[in-house]
N, CA, C and O atoms as a Tripos MOL2 file, in Angstrom:
@<TRIPOS>MOLECULE
protein
  292   291    73     0     0
PROTEIN
NO_CHARGES

@<TRIPOS>ATOM
      1 N         -31.8990   30.1780  -11.1160 N.3       1 MET1
      2 CA        -32.7540   30.2500  -12.2830 C.3       1 MET1
      3 C         -31.9780   29.7910  -13.5150 C.2       1 MET1
      4 O         -30.8190   30.1590  -13.7000 O.2       1 MET1
      5 N         -32.6160   28.9980  -14.3410 N.am      2 ALA2
      6 CA        -31.9730   28.4600  -15.5420 C.3       2 ALA2
      7 C         -31.7740   29.5600  -16.5820 C.2       2 ALA2
      8 O         -32.5770   30.4850  -16.7050 O.2       2 ALA2
      9 N         -30.6980   29.4290  -17.3080 N.am      3 GLU3
     10 CA        -30.3980   30.3770  -18.3850 C.3       3 GLU3
     11 C         -31.4320   30.1980  -19.5090 C.2       3 GLU3
     12 O         -31.7190   29.0660  -19.8990 O.2       3 GLU3
     13 N         -31.9980   31.3010  -20.0350 N.am      4 PRO4
     14 CA        -33.0170   31.1690  -21.0830 C.3       4 PRO4
     15 C         -32.4360   30.6570  -22.4070 C.2       4 PRO4
     16 O         -31.2850   30.9310  -22.7470 O.2       4 PRO4
     17 N         -33.2430   29.9260  -23.1230 N.am      5 ARG5
     18 CA        -32.8590   29.4210  -24.4520 C.3       5 ARG5
     19 C         -33.4170   30.3970  -25.4900 C.2       5 ARG5
     20 O         -34.4320   30.1440  -26.1390 O.2       5 ARG5
     21 N         -32.7030   31.5310  -25.6200 N.am      6 ASP6
     22 CA        -33.1900   32.6030  -26.4870 C.3       6 ASP6
     23 C         -32.2220   32.9840  -27.5960 C.2       6 ASP6
     24 O         -32.3940   34.0170  -28.2440 O.2       6 ASP6
     25 N         -31.2090   32.1610  -27.8160 N.am      7 THR7
     26 CA        -30.1770   32.4810  -28.7950 C.3       7 THR7
     27 C         -30.2020   31.4790  -29.9390 C.2       7 THR7
     28 O         -30.1840   30.2680  -29.7230 O.2       7 THR7
     29 N         -30.2450   32.0040  -31.1630 N.am      8 ALA8
     30 CA        -30.2610   31.1580  -32.3570 C.3       8 ALA8
     31 C         -28.8560   31.0870  -32.9590 C.2       8 ALA8
     32 O         -28.1320   32.0820  -32.9970 O.2       8 ALA8
     33 N         -28.4890   29.9100  -33.4200 N.am      9 LYS9
     34 CA        -27.2630   29.7120  -34.1910 C.3       9 LYS9
     35 C         -27.6960   29.7110  -35.6560 C.2       9 LYS9
     36 O         -28.7390   29.1500  -35.9930 O.2       9 LYS9
     37 N         -26.9010   30.3350  -36.5280 N.am     10 TYR10
     38 CA        -27.3130   30.4140  -37.9260 C.3      10 TYR10
     39 C         -26.1250   30.2560  -38.8750 C.2      10 TYR10
     40 O         -24.9650   30.3990  -38.4890 O.2      10 TYR10
     41 N         -26.4590   29.9580  -40.1250 N.am     11 GLN11
     42 CA        -25.4940   29.9570  -41.2200 C.3      11 GLN11
     43 C         -26.0820   30.8120  -42.3330 C.2      11 GLN11
     44 O         -27.2560   30.6780  -42.6760 O.2      11 GLN11
     45 N         -25.2670   31.6810  -42.8890 N.am     12 PHE12
     46 CA        -25.6470   32.5340  -44.0080 C.3      12 PHE12
     47 C         -24.9590   31.9750  -45.2420 C.2      12 PHE12
     48 O         -23.7320   31.8950  -45.2930 O.2      12 PHE12
     49 N         -25.7540   31.5860  -46.2430 N.am     13 ARG13
     50 CA        -25.2170   30.9410  -47.4480 C.3      13 ARG13
     51 C         -25.4680   31.7970  -48.6820 C.2      13 ARG13
     52 O         -26.4750   32.4970  -48.7850 O.2      13 ARG13
     53 N         -24.5170   31.7210  -49.6200 N.am     14 ASP14
     54 CA        -24.6880   32.4280  -50.8870 C.3      14 ASP14
     55 C         -25.6030   31.6410  -51.8190 C.2      14 ASP14
     56 O         -26.1420   30.6020  -51.4400 O.2      14 ASP14
     57 N         -25.7710   32.1370  -53.0290 N.am     15 GLU15
     58 CA        -26.6850   31.5230  -53.9940 C.3      15 GLU15
     59 C         -26.2880   30.0920  -54.3540 C.2      15 GLU15
     60 O         -27.1400   29.2960  -54.7480 O.2      15 GLU15
     61 N         -25.0240   29.7640  -54.2250 N.am     16 ARG16
     62 CA        -24.5460   28.4180  -54.5430 C.3      16 ARG16
     63 C         -24.5940   27.4750  -53.3410 C.2      16 ARG16
     64 O         -24.2280   26.3050  -53.4500 O.2      16 ARG16
     65 N         -25.0390   27.9830  -52.2110 N.am     17 GLY17
     66 CA        -25.1480   27.1560  -51.0170 C.3      17 GLY17
     67 C         -23.8970   27.1200  -50.1620 C.2      17 GLY17
     68 O         -23.8290   26.3670  -49.1910 O.2      17 GLY17
     69 N         -22.9000   27.9330  -50.5150 N.am     18 ARG18
     70 CA        -21.6660   27.9820  -49.7160 C.3      18 ARG18
     71 C         -21.8790   28.8440  -48.4770 C.2      18 ARG18
     72 O         -22.4920   29.9090  -48.5490 O.2      18 ARG18
     73 N         -21.3760   28.3840  -47.3590 N.am     19 ILE19
     74 CA        -21.4970   29.1430  -46.1160 C.3      19 ILE19
     75 C         -20.5720   30.3530  -46.1950 C.2      19 ILE19
     76 O         -19.3580   30.2200  -46.3510 O.2      19 ILE19
     77 N         -21.1690   31.5230  -46.0860 N.am     20 VAL20
     78 CA        -20.4250   32.7760  -46.1030 C.3      20 VAL20
     79 C         -20.0760   33.1830  -44.6830 C.2      20 VAL20
     80 O         -18.9730   33.6570  -44.4080 O.2      20 VAL20
     81 N         -21.0320   32.9910  -43.7860 N.am     21 ARG21
     82 CA        -20.8360   33.3790  -42.3870 C.3      21 ARG21
     83 C         -21.7120   32.5170  -41.4980 C.2      21 ARG21
     84 O         -22.8060   32.1150  -41.8960 O.2      21 ARG21
     85 N         -21.2400   32.2380  -40.3160 N.am     22 SER22
     86 CA        -22.0660   31.5790  -39.3100 C.3      22 SER22
     87 C         -21.9490   32.4020  -38.0380 C.2      22 SER22
     88 O         -20.9480   33.0800  -37.8120 O.2      22 SER22
     89 N         -22.9750   32.3330  -37.2200 N.am     23 GLY23
     90 CA        -22.9370   33.1280  -36.0070 C.3      23 GLY23
     91 C         -24.1310   32.8410  -35.1210 C.2      23 GLY23
     92 O         -24.8400   31.8480  -35.2890 O.2      23 GLY23
     93 N         -24.3320   33.7480  -34.1670 N.am     24 ILE24
     94 CA        -25.4320   33.6210  -33.2230 C.3      24 ILE24
     95 C         -26.1550   34.9620  -33.1280 C.2      24 ILE24
     96 O         -25.5730   36.0190  -33.3700 O.2      24 ILE24
     97 N         -27.4240   34.8950  -32.7740 N.am     25 THR25
     98 CA        -28.2030   36.1150  -32.5950 C.3      25 THR25
     99 C         -29.3890   35.8460  -31.6820 C.2      25 THR25
    100 O         -29.8850   34.7230  -31.5930 O.2      25 THR25
    101 N         -29.8310   36.8970  -31.0080 N.am     26 LYS26
    102 CA        -31.0510   36.8160  -30.2120 C.3      26 LYS26
    103 C         -32.2070   37.4450  -30.9810 C.2      26 LYS26
    104 O         -33.3630   37.3550  -30.5670 O.2      26 LYS26
    105 N         -31.8850   38.0800  -32.1030 N.am     27 ARG27
    106 CA        -32.9070   38.7340  -32.9180 C.3      27 ARG27
    107 C         -33.5880   37.7360  -33.8480 C.2      27 ARG27
    108 O         -33.1960   36.5730  -33.9390 O.2      27 ARG27
    109 N         -34.6040   38.2200  -34.5250 N.am     28 ASP28
    110 CA        -35.3090   37.4600  -35.5390 C.3      28 ASP28
    111 C         -34.3370   37.1440  -36.6830 C.2      28 ASP28
    112 O         -33.5760   38.0160  -37.1030 O.2      28 ASP28
    113 N         -34.3580   35.9140  -37.1840 N.am     29 LEU29
    114 CA        -33.4130   35.5150  -38.2290 C.3      29 LEU29
    115 C         -33.6480   36.2450  -39.5510 C.2      29 LEU29
    116 O         -32.7020   36.4490  -40.3110 O.2      29 LEU29
    117 N         -34.8750   36.6380  -39.8360 N.am     30 GLU30
    118 CA        -35.1290   37.3990  -41.0680 C.3      30 GLU30
    119 C         -34.4750   38.7700  -40.9960 C.2      30 GLU30
    120 O         -33.9450   39.2600  -41.9930 O.2      30 GLU30
    121 N         -34.5090   39.3860  -39.8300 N.am     31 VAL31
    122 CA        -33.8560   40.6740  -39.6300 C.3      31 VAL31
    123 C         -32.3470   40.4960  -39.8000 C.2      31 VAL31
    124 O         -31.6980   41.2880  -40.4840 O.2      31 VAL31
    125 N         -31.7970   39.4640  -39.1810 N.am     32 ARG32
    126 CA        -30.3530   39.2100  -39.2930 C.3      32 ARG32
    127 C         -29.9570   38.9310  -40.7340 C.2      32 ARG32
    128 O         -28.8930   39.3620  -41.1780 O.2      32 ARG32
    129 N         -30.8020   38.2130  -41.4690 N.am     33 GLU33
    130 CA        -30.5190   37.9240  -42.8770 C.3      33 GLU33
    131 C         -30.4070   39.2200  -43.6880 C.2      33 GLU33
    132 O         -29.4870   39.3670  -44.4930 O.2      33 GLU33
    133 N         -31.3190   40.1410  -43.4840 N.am     34 ARG34
    134 CA        -31.2610   41.4240  -44.2050 C.3      34 ARG34
    135 C         -29.9980   42.1980  -43.8400 C.2      34 ARG34
    136 O         -29.3770   42.8230  -44.7000 O.2      34 ARG34
    137 N         -29.6200   42.1570  -42.5630 N.am     35 GLU35
    138 CA        -28.3830   42.8210  -42.1490 C.3      35 GLU35
    139 C         -27.1750   42.2080  -42.8580 C.2      35 GLU35
    140 O         -26.3070   42.9280  -43.3520 O.2      35 GLU35
    141 N         -27.1250   40.8830  -42.9060 N.am     36 LEU36
    142 CA        -26.0060   40.2070  -43.5550 C.3      36 LEU36
    143 C         -25.9670   40.4870  -45.0510 C.2      36 LEU36
    144 O         -24.8890   40.6340  -45.6280 O.2      36 LEU36
    145 N         -27.1250   40.5610  -45.6780 N.am     37 GLN37
    146 CA        -27.1760   40.8890  -47.1010 C.3      37 GLN37
    147 C         -26.5960   42.2800  -47.3440 C.2      37 GLN37
    148 O         -25.8360   42.4810  -48.2910 O.2      37 GLN37
    149 N         -26.9520   43.2360  -46.4940 N.am     38 ARG38
    150 CA        -26.4020   44.5970  -46.6220 C.3      38 ARG38
    151 C         -24.9030   44.6060  -46.3480 C.2      38 ARG38
    152 O         -24.1400   45.2190  -47.0940 O.2      38 ARG38
    153 N         -24.4750   43.9280  -45.2790 N.am     39 GLU39
    154 CA        -23.0680   43.9250  -44.8810 C.3      39 GLU39
    155 C         -22.1610   43.2840  -45.9260 C.2      39 GLU39
    156 O         -21.0610   43.7710  -46.1850 O.2      39 GLU39
    157 N         -22.6260   42.1930  -46.5210 N.am     40 THR40
    158 CA        -21.7820   41.4260  -47.4400 C.3      40 THR40
    159 C         -22.0060   41.7540  -48.9110 C.2      40 THR40
    160 O         -21.1420   41.4910  -49.7470 O.2      40 THR40
    161 N         -23.1750   42.3320  -49.2310 N.am     41 GLY41
    162 CA        -23.5070   42.5770  -50.6260 C.3      41 GLY41
    163 C         -23.9120   41.3030  -51.3610 C.2      41 GLY41
    164 O         -23.9390   41.2700  -52.5910 O.2      41 GLY41
    165 N         -24.2260   40.2550  -50.6000 N.am     42 ILE42
    166 CA        -24.6030   38.9530  -51.1570 C.3      42 ILE42
    167 C         -26.0910   38.7260  -50.9060 C.2      42 ILE42
    168 O         -26.5810   38.9380  -49.7970 O.2      42 ILE42
    169 N         -26.8020   38.2940  -51.9440 N.am     43 ALA43
    170 CA        -28.2310   38.0020  -51.8050 C.3      43 ALA43
    171 C         -28.4040   36.5870  -51.2760 C.2      43 ALA43
    172 O         -29.0460   35.7550  -51.9180 O.2      43 ALA43
    173 N         -27.8380   36.3150  -50.1170 N.am     44 GLY44
    174 CA        -27.8710   34.9740  -49.5480 C.3      44 GLY44
    175 C         -29.0720   34.7460  -48.6600 C.2      44 GLY44
    176 O         -29.9230   35.6190  -48.4850 O.2      44 GLY44
    177 N         -29.1180   33.5450  -48.1040 N.am     45 THR45
    178 CA        -30.1960   33.1670  -47.1920 C.3      45 THR45
    179 C         -29.6160   32.6730  -45.8740 C.2      45 THR45
    180 O         -28.5020   32.1540  -45.8200 O.2      45 THR45
    181 N         -30.3880   32.8460  -44.8250 N.am     46 THR46
    182 CA        -29.9830   32.4440  -43.4830 C.3      46 THR46
    183 C         -30.8350   31.2700  -43.0330 C.2      46 THR46
    184 O         -32.0530   31.2680  -43.2150 O.2      46 THR46
    185 N         -30.1900   30.2750  -42.4470 N.am     47 SER47
    186 CA        -30.9360   29.1490  -41.8900 C.3      47 SER47
    187 C         -30.4870   28.9140  -40.4590 C.2      47 SER47
    188 O         -29.3130   29.0680  -40.1220 O.2      47 SER47
    189 N         -31.4440   28.5410  -39.6290 N.am     48 GLN48
    190 CA        -31.1490   28.2550  -38.2300 C.3      48 GLN48
    191 C         -30.4980   26.8920  -38.1260 C.2      48 GLN48
    192 O         -30.8820   25.9510  -38.8190 O.2      48 GLN48
    193 N         -29.5080   26.7960  -37.2540 N.am     49 VAL49
    194 CA        -28.8180   25.5290  -36.9940 C.3      49 VAL49
    195 C         -29.3200   25.0120  -35.6500 C.2      49 VAL49
    196 O         -29.0530   25.6200  -34.6130 O.2      49 VAL49
    197 N         -30.0330   23.9120  -35.6620 N.am     50 GLY50
    198 CA        -30.5720   23.3560  -34.4260 C.3      50 GLY50
    199 C         -31.6550   24.2380  -33.8370 C.2      50 GLY50
    200 O         -32.2590   25.0570  -34.5300 O.2      50 GLY50
    201 N         -31.8880   24.0590  -32.5590 N.am     51 ARG51
    202 CA        -32.9110   24.8250  -31.8450 C.3      51 ARG51
    203 C         -32.2710   26.0170  -31.1560 C.2      51 ARG51
    204 O         -31.0500   26.0840  -31.0090 O.2      51 ARG51
    205 N         -33.1070   26.9570  -30.7370 N.am     52 ARG52
    206 CA        -32.5890   28.0590  -29.9150 C.3      52 ARG52
    207 C         -31.9960   27.4540  -28.6530 C.2      52 ARG52
    208 O         -32.4850   26.4520  -28.1330 O.2      52 ARG52
    209 N         -30.9390   28.0830  -28.1760 N.am     53 THR53
    210 CA        -30.2030   27.5280  -27.0520 C.3      53 THR53
    211 C         -29.8100   28.6450  -26.0930 C.2      53 THR53
    212 O         -30.1840   29.8000  -26.2930 O.2      53 THR53
    213 N         -29.0720   28.3080  -25.0760 N.am     54 THR54
    214 CA        -28.6070   29.3120  -24.1200 C.3      54 THR54
    215 C         -27.4940   30.1330  -24.7580 C.2      54 THR54
    216 O         -26.8150   29.6770  -25.6780 O.2      54 THR54
    217 N         -27.3200   31.3430  -24.2550 N.am     55 ASP55
    218 CA        -26.2730   32.2160  -24.7750 C.3      55 ASP55
    219 C         -24.8950   31.5680  -24.6270 C.2      55 ASP55
    220 O         -24.0870   31.6220  -25.5540 O.2      55 ASP55
    221 N         -24.6230   30.9670  -23.4880 N.am     56 SER56
    222 CA        -23.2940   30.3750  -23.2700 C.3      56 SER56
    223 C         -23.0460   29.1970  -24.2080 C.2      56 SER56
    224 O         -21.9410   29.0490  -24.7310 O.2      56 SER56
    225 N         -24.0550   28.3580  -24.4290 N.am     57 ALA57
    226 CA        -23.8940   27.2290  -25.3540 C.3      57 ALA57
    227 C         -23.7150   27.7280  -26.7880 C.2      57 ALA57
    228 O         -22.9200   27.1720  -27.5470 O.2      57 ALA57
    229 N         -24.4550   28.7750  -27.1590 N.am     58 ALA58
    230 CA        -24.3410   29.3380  -28.5050 C.3      58 ALA58
    231 C         -22.9610   29.9490  -28.7190 C.2      58 ALA58
    232 O         -22.3820   29.8050  -29.7950 O.2      58 ALA58
    233 N         -22.4300   30.6300  -27.7060 N.am     59 ARG59
    234 CA        -21.0850   31.2250  -27.8310 C.3      59 ARG59
    235 C         -20.0160   30.1380  -27.9800 C.2      59 ARG59
    236 O         -19.0510   30.3220  -28.7210 O.2      59 ARG59
    237 N         -20.1780   29.0240  -27.2920 N.am     60 GLU60
    238 CA        -19.2390   27.9090  -27.4270 C.3      60 GLU60
    239 C         -19.3150   27.3320  -28.8380 C.2      60 GLU60
    240 O         -18.2820   27.0250  -29.4310 O.2      60 GLU60
    241 N         -20.5240   27.1790  -29.3840 N.am     61 TRP61
    242 CA        -20.7000   26.7020  -30.7610 C.3      61 TRP61
    243 C         -20.0140   27.6560  -31.7340 C.2      61 TRP61
    244 O         -19.3150   27.2240  -32.6500 O.2      61 TRP61
    245 N         -20.2210   28.9630  -31.5270 N.am     62 GLU62
    246 CA        -19.6220   29.9660  -32.4070 C.3      62 GLU62
    247 C         -18.0900   29.9050  -32.3370 C.2      62 GLU62
    248 O         -17.4110   30.0170  -33.3570 O.2      62 GLU62
    249 N         -17.5630   29.7270  -31.1350 N.am     63 ARG63
    250 CA        -16.1050   29.6170  -30.9700 C.3      63 ARG63
    251 C         -15.5760   28.4170  -31.7430 C.2      63 ARG63
    252 O         -14.5470   28.5230  -32.4110 O.2      63 ARG63
    253 N         -16.2630   27.2710  -31.6660 N.am     64 ARG64
    254 CA        -15.8460   26.0710  -32.3990 C.3      64 ARG64
    255 C         -15.9360   26.2790  -33.9020 C.2      64 ARG64
    256 O         -15.0890   25.7830  -34.6440 O.2      64 ARG64
    257 N         -16.9520   27.0070  -34.3650 N.am     65 GLN65
    258 CA        -17.1020   27.3070  -35.7850 C.3      65 GLN65
    259 C         -15.8990   28.0810  -36.2940 C.2      65 GLN65
    260 O         -15.3880   27.8050  -37.3790 O.2      65 GLN65
    261 N         -15.4560   29.0350  -35.5230 N.am     66 ARG66
    262 CA        -14.3170   29.8650  -35.9240 C.3      66 ARG66
    263 C         -13.0170   29.0660  -35.9690 C.2      66 ARG66
    264 O         -12.1080   29.3850  -36.7340 O.2      66 ARG66
    265 N         -12.9400   28.0270  -35.1440 N.am     67 LYS67
    266 CA        -11.7490   27.1690  -35.1430 C.3      67 LYS67
    267 C         -11.8400   26.0710  -36.1760 C.2      67 LYS67
    268 O         -10.8610   25.3650  -36.4190 O.2      67 LYS67
    269 N         -13.0220   25.9110  -36.8010 N.am     68 GLY68
    270 CA        -13.1870   24.8740  -37.8140 C.3      68 GLY68
    271 C         -13.5210   23.4970  -37.2680 C.2      68 GLY68
    272 O         -13.3570   22.4960  -37.9650 O.2      68 GLY68
    273 N         -13.9870   23.4380  -36.0300 N.am     69 THR69
    274 CA        -14.3790   22.1600  -35.4430 C.3      69 THR69
    275 C         -15.6940   21.7140  -36.0300 C.2      69 THR69
    276 O         -16.6330   22.5090  -36.0690 O.2      69 THR69
    277 N         -15.8110   20.4850  -36.4900 N.am     70 PRO70
    278 CA        -17.0760   20.0240  -37.0440 C.3      70 PRO70
    279 C         -18.2020   20.0970  -36.0250 C.2      70 PRO70
    280 O         -17.9570   19.9430  -34.8290 O.2      70 PRO70
    281 N         -19.4420   20.3290  -36.4780 N.am     71 PRO71
    282 CA        -20.5700   20.3760  -35.5470 C.3      71 PRO71
    283 C         -20.6280   19.1060  -34.7110 C.2      71 PRO71
    284 O         -20.4400   17.9980  -35.2130 O.2      71 PRO71
    285 N         -20.8900   19.2960  -33.4350 N.am     72 GLY72
    286 CA        -20.9710   18.1520  -32.5280 C.3      72 GLY72
    287 C         -19.6010   17.6940  -32.0640 C.2      72 GLY72
    288 O         -19.5000   16.8190  -31.2050 O.2      72 GLY72
    289 N         -18.5510   18.2700  -32.6150 N.am     73 GLY73
    290 CA        -17.1920   17.8510  -32.2700 C.3      73 GLY73
    291 C         -16.6060   18.5500  -31.1050 C.2      73 GLY73
    292 O         -15.4660   18.2740  -30.7290 O.2      73 GLY73
@<TRIPOS>BOND
     1     1     2 1
     2     2     3 1
     3     3     4 2
     4     3     5 am
     5     5     6 1
     6     6     7 1
     7     7     8 2
     8     7     9 am
     9     9    10 1
    10    10    11 1
    11    11    12 2
    12    11    13 am
    13    13    14 1
    14    14    15 1
    15    15    16 2
    16    15    17 am
    17    17    18 1
    18    18    19 1
    19    19    20 2
    20    19    21 am
    21    21    22 1
    22    22    23 1
    23    23    24 2
    24    23    25 am
    25    25    26 1
    26    26    27 1
    27    27    28 2
    28    27    29 am
    29    29    30 1
    30    30    31 1
    31    31    32 2
    32    31    33 am
    33    33    34 1
    34    34    35 1
    35    35    36 2
    36    35    37 am
    37    37    38 1
    38    38    39 1
    39    39    40 2
    40    39    41 am
    41    41    42 1
    42    42    43 1
    43    43    44 2
    44    43    45 am
    45    45    46 1
    46    46    47 1
    47    47    48 2
    48    47    49 am
    49    49    50 1
    50    50    51 1
    51    51    52 2
    52    51    53 am
    53    53    54 1
    54    54    55 1
    55    55    56 2
    56    55    57 am
    57    57    58 1
    58    58    59 1
    59    59    60 2
    60    59    61 am
    61    61    62 1
    62    62    63 1
    63    63    64 2
    64    63    65 am
    65    65    66 1
    66    66    67 1
    67    67    68 2
    68    67    69 am
    69    69    70 1
    70    70    71 1
    71    71    72 2
    72    71    73 am
    73    73    74 1
    74    74    75 1
    75    75    76 2
    76    75    77 am
    77    77    78 1
    78    78    79 1
    79    79    80 2
    80    79    81 am
    81    81    82 1
    82    82    83 1
    83    83    84 2
    84    83    85 am
    85    85    86 1
    86    86    87 1
    87    87    88 2
    88    87    89 am
    89    89    90 1
    90    90    91 1
    91    91    92 2
    92    91    93 am
    93    93    94 1
    94    94    95 1
    95    95    96 2
    96    95    97 am
    97    97    98 1
    98    98    99 1
    99    99   100 2
   100    99   101 am
   101   101   102 1
   102   102   103 1
   103   103   104 2
   104   103   105 am
   105   105   106 1
   106   106   107 1
   107   107   108 2
   108   107   109 am
   109   109   110 1
   110   110   111 1
   111   111   112 2
   112   111   113 am
   113   113   114 1
   114   114   115 1
   115   115   116 2
   116   115   117 am
   117   117   118 1
   118   118   119 1
   119   119   120 2
   120   119   121 am
   121   121   122 1
   122   122   123 1
   123   123   124 2
   124   123   125 am
   125   125   126 1
   126   126   127 1
   127   127   128 2
   128   127   129 am
   129   129   130 1
   130   130   131 1
   131   131   132 2
   132   131   133 am
   133   133   134 1
   134   134   135 1
   135   135   136 2
   136   135   137 am
   137   137   138 1
   138   138   139 1
   139   139   140 2
   140   139   141 am
   141   141   142 1
   142   142   143 1
   143   143   144 2
   144   143   145 am
   145   145   146 1
   146   146   147 1
   147   147   148 2
   148   147   149 am
   149   149   150 1
   150   150   151 1
   151   151   152 2
   152   151   153 am
   153   153   154 1
   154   154   155 1
   155   155   156 2
   156   155   157 am
   157   157   158 1
   158   158   159 1
   159   159   160 2
   160   159   161 am
   161   161   162 1
   162   162   163 1
   163   163   164 2
   164   163   165 am
   165   165   166 1
   166   166   167 1
   167   167   168 2
   168   167   169 am
   169   169   170 1
   170   170   171 1
   171   171   172 2
   172   171   173 am
   173   173   174 1
   174   174   175 1
   175   175   176 2
   176   175   177 am
   177   177   178 1
   178   178   179 1
   179   179   180 2
   180   179   181 am
   181   181   182 1
   182   182   183 1
   183   183   184 2
   184   183   185 am
   185   185   186 1
   186   186   187 1
   187   187   188 2
   188   187   189 am
   189   189   190 1
   190   190   191 1
   191   191   192 2
   192   191   193 am
   193   193   194 1
   194   194   195 1
   195   195   196 2
   196   195   197 am
   197   197   198 1
   198   198   199 1
   199   199   200 2
   200   199   201 am
   201   201   202 1
   202   202   203 1
   203   203   204 2
   204   203   205 am
   205   205   206 1
   206   206   207 1
   207   207   208 2
   208   207   209 am
   209   209   210 1
   210   210   211 1
   211   211   212 2
   212   211   213 am
   213   213   214 1
   214   214   215 1
   215   215   216 2
   216   215   217 am
   217   217   218 1
   218   218   219 1
   219   219   220 2
   220   219   221 am
   221   221   222 1
   222   222   223 1
   223   223   224 2
   224   223   225 am
   225   225   226 1
   226   226   227 1
   227   227   228 2
   228   227   229 am
   229   229   230 1
   230   230   231 1
   231   231   232 2
   232   231   233 am
   233   233   234 1
   234   234   235 1
   235   235   236 2
   236   235   237 am
   237   237   238 1
   238   238   239 1
   239   239   240 2
   240   239   241 am
   241   241   242 1
   242   242   243 1
   243   243   244 2
   244   243   245 am
   245   245   246 1
   246   246   247 1
   247   247   248 2
   248   247   249 am
   249   249   250 1
   250   250   251 1
   251   251   252 2
   252   251   253 am
   253   253   254 1
   254   254   255 1
   255   255   256 2
   256   255   257 am
   257   257   258 1
   258   258   259 1
   259   259   260 2
   260   259   261 am
   261   261   262 1
   262   262   263 1
   263   263   264 2
   264   263   265 am
   265   265   266 1
   266   266   267 1
   267   267   268 2
   268   267   269 am
   269   269   270 1
   270   270   271 1
   271   271   272 2
   272   271   273 am
   273   273   274 1
   274   274   275 1
   275   275   276 2
   276   275   277 am
   277   277   278 1
   278   278   279 1
   279   279   280 2
   280   279   281 am
   281   281   282 1
   282   282   283 1
   283   283   284 2
   284   283   285 am
   285   285   286 1
   286   286   287 1
   287   287   288 2
   288   287   289 am
   289   289   290 1
   290   290   291 1
   291   291   292 2
@<TRIPOS>SUBSTRUCTURE
     1 MET1         2 RESIDUE 1 A MET
     2 ALA2         6 RESIDUE 1 A ALA
     3 GLU3        10 RESIDUE 1 A GLU
     4 PRO4        14 RESIDUE 1 A PRO
     5 ARG5        18 RESIDUE 1 A ARG
     6 ASP6        22 RESIDUE 1 A ASP
     7 THR7        26 RESIDUE 1 A THR
     8 ALA8        30 RESIDUE 1 A ALA
     9 LYS9        34 RESIDUE 1 A LYS
    10 TYR10       38 RESIDUE 1 A TYR
    11 GLN11       42 RESIDUE 1 A GLN
    12 PHE12       46 RESIDUE 1 A PHE
    13 ARG13       50 RESIDUE 1 A ARG
    14 ASP14       54 RESIDUE 1 A ASP
    15 GLU15       58 RESIDUE 1 A GLU
    16 ARG16       62 RESIDUE 1 A ARG
    17 GLY17       66 RESIDUE 1 A GLY
    18 ARG18       70 RESIDUE 1 A ARG
    19 ILE19       74 RESIDUE 1 A ILE
    20 VAL20       78 RESIDUE 1 A VAL
    21 ARG21       82 RESIDUE 1 A ARG
    22 SER22       86 RESIDUE 1 A SER
    23 GLY23       90 RESIDUE 1 A GLY
    24 ILE24       94 RESIDUE 1 A ILE
    25 THR25       98 RESIDUE 1 A THR
    26 LYS26      102 RESIDUE 1 A LYS
    27 ARG27      106 RESIDUE 1 A ARG
    28 ASP28      110 RESIDUE 1 A ASP
    29 LEU29      114 RESIDUE 1 A LEU
    30 GLU30      118 RESIDUE 1 A GLU
    31 VAL31      122 RESIDUE 1 A VAL
    32 ARG32      126 RESIDUE 1 A ARG
    33 GLU33      130 RESIDUE 1 A GLU
    34 ARG34      134 RESIDUE 1 A ARG
    35 GLU35      138 RESIDUE 1 A GLU
    36 LEU36      142 RESIDUE 1 A LEU
    37 GLN37      146 RESIDUE 1 A GLN
    38 ARG38      150 RESIDUE 1 A ARG
    39 GLU39      154 RESIDUE 1 A GLU
    40 THR40      158 RESIDUE 1 A THR
    41 GLY41      162 RESIDUE 1 A GLY
    42 ILE42      166 RESIDUE 1 A ILE
    43 ALA43      170 RESIDUE 1 A ALA
    44 GLY44      174 RESIDUE 1 A GLY
    45 THR45      178 RESIDUE 1 A THR
    46 THR46      182 RESIDUE 1 A THR
    47 SER47      186 RESIDUE 1 A SER
    48 GLN48      190 RESIDUE 1 A GLN
    49 VAL49      194 RESIDUE 1 A VAL
    50 GLY50      198 RESIDUE 1 A GLY
    51 ARG51      202 RESIDUE 1 A ARG
    52 ARG52      206 RESIDUE 1 A ARG
    53 THR53      210 RESIDUE 1 A THR
    54 THR54      214 RESIDUE 1 A THR
    55 ASP55      218 RESIDUE 1 A ASP
    56 SER56      222 RESIDUE 1 A SER
    57 ALA57      226 RESIDUE 1 A ALA
    58 ALA58      230 RESIDUE 1 A ALA
    59 ARG59      234 RESIDUE 1 A ARG
    60 GLU60      238 RESIDUE 1 A GLU
    61 TRP61      242 RESIDUE 1 A TRP
    62 GLU62      246 RESIDUE 1 A GLU
    63 ARG63      250 RESIDUE 1 A ARG
    64 ARG64      254 RESIDUE 1 A ARG
    65 GLN65      258 RESIDUE 1 A GLN
    66 ARG66      262 RESIDUE 1 A ARG
    67 LYS67      266 RESIDUE 1 A LYS
    68 GLY68      270 RESIDUE 1 A GLY
    69 THR69      274 RESIDUE 1 A THR
    70 PRO70      278 RESIDUE 1 A PRO
    71 PRO71      282 RESIDUE 1 A PRO
    72 GLY72      286 RESIDUE 1 A GLY
    73 GLY73      290 RESIDUE 1 A GLY
């Protein structure tokens, strides 16, 4: 059975558009945005990066983000 494409990749940006945090979630992005606003104290916004994908592909993307690898790299 194929792995479900139920994981969203996201970027949380501050008011100036700077990326504060990027990550993955299986939850609704609006819910995650409110959590990030509480956690960081920043009235930022969350945007989805690409389409929902498999958990393993999303974790690989997240790992590359932490290492500073450009998207698609």
